[in-house]
C-alpha positions in Angstrom: 24.7 -5.1 44.5 21.2 -6.5 44.7 18.4 -4.5 43.2 14.7 -4.8 44.0 12.2 -3.6 41.4 9.2 -2.1 43.2 5.7 -3.4 42.2 4.7 0.0 40.9 7.2 -0.4 38.1 6.5 -2.7 35.2 8.2 -6.1 35.7 9.7 -6.3 32.2 11.9 -3.4 33.2 14.0 -6.0 34.9 15.2 -7.3 31.5 16.9 -3.9 30.9 19.3 -4.5 33.8 20.7 -7.9 33.0 24.2 -6.9 34.2 22.8 -6.7 37.7 21.3 -9.1 40.2 17.7 -7.8 40.1 14.5 -9.3 41.5 10.9 -8.0 41.5 8.7 -7.5 44.6 6.4 -10.1 43.1 9.2 -12.7 42.7 10.2 -12.2 46.3 6.6 -12.8 47.4 6.3 -9.3 48.9 3.4 -8.0 46.9 1.2 -5.6 48.9 3.8 -4.9 51.6 3.9 -1.3 52.9 7.0 0.7 52.2 8.4 0.4 55.8 8.1 -3.4 55.9 9.4 -3.6 52.3 12.6 -1.7 53.3 13.1 -4.0 56.3 12.7 -7.1 54.2 15.1 -5.7 51.6 17.7 -5.1 54.2 17.3 -8.6 55.7 17.6 -10.2 52.3 20.7 -8.2 51.3 19.2 -5.9 48.7 21.0 -2.5 48.5 18.9 -0.6 45.9 15.2 -0.1 45.4 14.2 0.9 41.8 10.7 2.5 42.0 8.4 5.1 40.5 7.1 6.2 43.9 8.2 9.8 44.1 6.9 10.2 47.7 8.9 7.4 49.3 11.7 9.7 50.4 9.2 11.8 52.4 7.5 8.8 54.0 10.4 6.7 55.1 13.8 7.2 56.8 16.0 5.9 54.0 19.2 6.6 55.9 18.1 4.4 58.7 16.9 1.7 56.3 20.4 1.5 54.8 19.2 1.1 51.2 19.5 3.4 48.2 16.5 4.4 46.1 16.4 5.2 42.4 13.2 6.9 41.5 12.1 6.8 37.8 10.3 10.0 36.8 8.3 9.8 33.6 4.9 10.9 32.3 3.5 7.4 33.3 4.6 4.1 34.8 4.2 2.4 31.5 7.2 0.5 30.1 7.5 2.6 26.9 7.8 5.8 29.0 10.4 4.2 31.4 12.7 2.5 28.9 14.4 5.7 27.7 15.5 6.3 31.3 17.5 3.1 31.5 20.9 4.4 30.3 20.8 7.1 33.0 19.7 4.5 35.6 22.8 2.4 34.8 25.0 5.4 35.3 23.3 6.1 38.7 23.7 2.5 39.8 27.5 2.9 39.6 27.6 5.9 42.0 24.6 5.6 44.4 25.3 4.9 48.1 23.1 3.5 50.9 20.7 6.2 52.1 20.8 8.1 48.8 17.7 8.9 46.8 18.3 9.8 43.2 15.7 10.7 40.6 16.2 9.7 37.0 14.1 11.3 34.3 11.9 14.4 34.0 10.8 16.0 37.3 
């Protein structure tokens, strides 16, 4: 399982998932890419999960067709201190999520 951390999420969040192969959009050189292009690049590079705070992605893209799963972090802000408490639930979701699924973690 390869995870891509979206650029709307703080990069240090990556250090909370050291058991997984996780890269950031910035590390991949994909900063500024639109969601559709980002999903295509993910698929081409073998990423299976996108970790994001973008709650509208599911309504803007055909995630079933993209063949990737999306974990949406839902907190009062995109700041690291607000997202860190969600990480235990994120780890649980990563063990069950399948391609095309969208799962929200946090407070909706």
